C-alpha positions in Angstrom: 11.5 -1.7 15.8 10.9 2.0 14.7 8.3 2.6 11.9 8.4 5.9 10.1 5.4 8.2 10.5 3.1 8.0 7.5 3.8 4.5 6.5 0.8 2.4 5.6 0.6 -0.9 3.9 -0.8 -1.0 0.3 -3.9 -2.7 -0.5 -2.9 -6.1 -1.1 -1.2 -6.7 2.3 -4.4 -8.7 3.1 -5.3 -9.9 -0.5 -6.0 -13.4 0.7 -8.1 -12.2 3.5 -10.3 -9.4 2.2 -12.0 -7.9 5.2 -14.3 -5.4 3.7 -17.3 -7.6 4.0 -17.9 -7.3 7.8 -17.8 -3.6 7.9 -21.0 -1.9 9.3 -20.2 1.6 8.0 -18.4 2.8 4.9 -16.7 6.2 4.2 -18.2 8.2 1.4 -17.0 11.4 -0.3 -19.7 13.9 0.1 -18.7 16.3 -2.5 -20.3 19.2 -0.5 -17.0 20.5 0.7 -14.1 21.0 -1.9 -11.2 18.5 -1.5 -7.9 20.2 -0.9 -6.0 17.1 -2.1 -4.1 16.9 1.1 -4.2 13.2 1.1 -4.6 12.9 4.8 -7.2 10.3 4.2 -4.9 8.1 2.0 -2.1 8.3 4.7 -4.4 7.7 7.6 -6.0 4.5 6.2 -4.4 1.5 8.0 -5.2 -0.7 5.1 -4.2 1.4 2.3 -7.8 1.3 0.9 -7.9 4.8 -0.2 -6.2 5.7 -3.6 -6.0 8.5 -6.2 -7.1 7.5 -9.6 -7.5 10.1 -12.3 -7.3 13.0 -9.7 -10.3 11.3 -7.8 -9.9 9.6 -4.4 -11.2 6.0 -4.4 -12.1 3.6 -1.6 -11.5 0.1 -2.2 -14.4 -1.4 -0.2 -12.9 -4.9 -0.6 -10.1 -3.8 2.0 -11.8 -0.8 3.9 -12.6 -2.0 7.6 -14.9 1.0 8.2 -12.8 2.4 11.0 -13.5 6.0 10.1 -9.9 7.3 10.5 -10.0 8.8 7.0 -13.2 10.8 8.1 -11.5 11.9 11.4 -8.4 13.4 9.6 -10.0 15.2 6.7 -9.6 18.9 7.3 -12.6 20.1 5.3 -14.8 17.1 6.5 -15.4 16.0 2.9 -16.1 12.3 3.9 -18.7 10.8 6.2 -19.5 7.5 7.4 -22.5 5.9 5.9 -24.3 2.7 7.1 -23.9 -0.4 5.0 -27.1 -1.6 3.4 
């Protein structure tokens, strides 16, 4: 089976088993560097937990597993991982 590059599941693929509660770090948008709007973070998220709402990127923490892929692919380093409290 061949999966096209850039295909991710939408939030809801695990709606019955929300997994965000076991995350130890979460991604946060720092606002320090201007976002280019490239949406690399959206495409990189394996859970589809990052969406765009009213021209703002939003992380759905009920589905985010804290893997950090979004942080790793951001070309301007506009995201960073923050310890859960």
